[in-house]
C-alpha positions as CSV (number, residue, x, y, z in Angstrom):
1,M,64.5,72.3,78.1
2,A,63.4,69.3,76.1
3,Q,60.1,68.8,74.4
4,L,57.2,67.8,76.7
5,E,55.3,64.1,76.7
6,T,52.1,65.1,75.0
7,D,49.7,62.4,76.2
8,I,49.7,63.6,79.5
9,D,45.9,64.6,80.8
10,I,46.4,65.7,84.4
11,G,44.7,68.4,84.0
12,I,47.2,71.1,83.4
13,D,47.7,72.4,79.9
14,A,51.3,71.6,78.2
15,D,52.1,75.3,78.5
16,G,51.4,75.3,82.1
17,R,53.4,72.2,82.5
18,Q,56.6,73.3,80.4
19,E,56.4,76.7,82.5
20,I,56.8,74.9,85.9
21,A,58.8,72.3,84.6
22,H,61.4,74.8,83.5
23,G,61.1,76.6,86.6
24,L,61.3,73.2,88.7
25,A,64.5,72.4,86.9
26,R,66.1,75.8,88.1
27,V,65.3,74.5,91.5
28,L,66.9,71.2,90.8
29,A,70.0,72.6,89.4
30,D,70.2,75.3,92.6
31,S,69.5,72.4,95.1
32,Y,72.1,70.1,93.2
33,T,74.5,72.4,93.2
34,L,74.0,73.3,96.5
35,Y,74.3,69.6,97.3
36,V,77.7,69.3,95.9
37,K,78.7,72.7,97.6
38,T,77.8,71.3,100.9
39,H,79.4,67.3,100.3
40,N,82.5,69.3,99.7
41,F,82.5,71.4,102.7
42,H,81.6,68.2,105.0
43,W,84.8,66.9,103.6
44,N,87.2,69.6,103.7
45,V,86.0,71.7,106.8
46,T,88.5,72.2,109.3
47,G,89.2,74.3,112.5
48,P,87.5,74.2,116.5
49,M,84.3,73.8,115.0
50,F,85.1,70.6,112.8
51,H,83.2,68.1,114.4
52,T,80.1,70.1,114.7
53,L,80.0,71.2,110.8
54,H,81.0,68.2,109.8
55,A,78.2,66.3,111.2
56,M,75.6,69.5,110.5
57,F,76.8,69.6,106.9
58,E,76.4,65.6,106.4
59,E,73.0,66.1,107.9
60,Q,72.1,68.9,104.9
61,Y,73.7,67.0,102.1
62,T,72.0,64.1,102.9
63,E,68.4,65.8,103.1
64,L,69.4,67.8,99.7
65,S,70.2,64.3,98.2
66,T,66.7,63.2,98.7
67,A,65.1,66.7,97.7
68,V,66.7,66.7,94.1
69,D,65.3,63.1,93.7
70,E,61.9,64.4,94.3
71,V,62.2,67.6,92.3
72,A,63.3,65.3,89.1
73,E,60.6,63.1,89.6
74,R,57.8,65.9,89.8
75,I,59.4,67.1,86.4
76,R,59.0,64.1,85.0
77,A,55.2,63.6,86.5
78,L,54.6,67.1,84.4
79,G,56.3,64.9,81.4
80,A,59.4,66.9,80.7
81,Y,62.8,65.4,81.0
82,A,64.8,66.5,84.2
83,P,68.2,67.8,83.9
84,G,71.0,65.7,84.8
85,S,74.5,66.8,83.7
86,Y,77.1,69.0,85.1
87,K,76.6,71.2,81.9
88,A,72.8,71.6,82.3
89,F,73.1,72.2,86.2
90,A,75.8,74.9,85.6
91,E,73.6,76.5,82.7
92,L,70.2,76.7,85.4
93,T,71.7,77.4,88.6
94,S,72.0,80.8,90.3
95,I,74.3,79.5,93.0
96,E,78.4,79.8,92.4
97,E,80.6,76.9,92.6
98,E,83.2,77.0,94.6
99,T,86.6,75.4,93.7
100,G,89.0,75.9,96.6
101,V,88.7,75.3,100.3
102,P,87.3,78.5,101.9
103,T,87.2,78.7,106.0
104,A,85.1,77.2,108.2
105,Q,82.9,80.6,108.4
106,D,83.0,81.1,104.8
107,M,81.8,78.0,104.4
108,I,78.9,78.7,106.1
109,R,78.4,81.9,104.9
110,Q,78.3,80.3,101.6
111,L,75.7,77.8,102.4
112,V,73.8,80.7,104.1
113,K,73.8,82.2,100.2
114,G,72.9,79.0,99.1
115,H,70.3,78.0,100.6
116,E,68.4,81.6,100.4
117,T,69.2,81.1,96.7
118,V,67.2,77.8,96.8
119,A,64.3,79.3,98.5
120,R,64.5,82.5,96.4
121,T,64.2,80.3,93.3
122,A,61.3,78.1,94.6
123,R,59.4,81.4,95.4
124,E,59.8,82.5,91.7
125,V,58.4,79.6,90.3
126,F,55.7,79.1,93.0
127,P,53.0,81.5,91.1
128,A,53.3,79.2,88.0
129,A,52.4,76.5,89.9
130,E,49.7,78.3,91.6
131,K,48.0,79.6,88.3
132,A,48.0,76.0,86.9
133,G,46.2,74.6,89.8
134,D,49.3,72.3,90.4
135,E,48.8,71.8,94.2
136,P,51.5,68.9,93.8
137,T,54.3,71.0,92.4
138,A,53.1,74.0,95.1
139,D,53.2,71.3,98.3
140,L,56.6,70.5,97.1
141,L,57.7,74.0,96.4
142,T,56.4,75.4,99.9
143,Q,58.5,72.3,101.7
144,R,61.4,73.3,100.0
145,M,61.1,77.3,100.8
146,Q,60.5,76.0,104.8
147,L,63.6,73.7,104.7
148,H,66.1,76.1,103.2
149,E,64.9,79.0,105.2
150,K,65.1,77.4,108.1
151,T,68.6,75.9,107.4
152,A,70.0,79.3,106.3
153,W,68.5,80.9,109.7
154,M,70.5,78.1,111.4
155,L,73.5,78.7,109.7
156,R,73.4,82.5,110.0
157,S,73.0,82.0,114.0
158,L,76.2,80.1,114.2
159,L,77.7,83.4,112.6
160,Q,77.1,85.6,115.2
């Protein structure tokens, strides 16, 4: 990750800001990769659940679009530069890219896994934010975990 801006005095030392920003970059990469995957599935879903899934995936990628902006802006507020290229996201993400067109059921399975991954990544970053007293990041991570856990549950329910 690039150097931090040094003239920031928000009550979190540079090492703490760097650690948090790096963790948030991973959350951003996972979120962006999941956004692209969800948008792909929105475009390409077929089958008897087409209308339901098409609309659901649109709602999900729209929410993810807002989320990536919020995470990137938090990284900037900490004085770091947010990753913004496919190459950077590919290096940071834990989510596998989908290059084919899976069945609707496999799309759902992949999205469950993706939302669970983002929740886990956010949870891994939380201790650094808590240790530094970074309440805005802790709040953002809590919101992201709640959303991704709920979305995974809702998607999982479609597989039963």
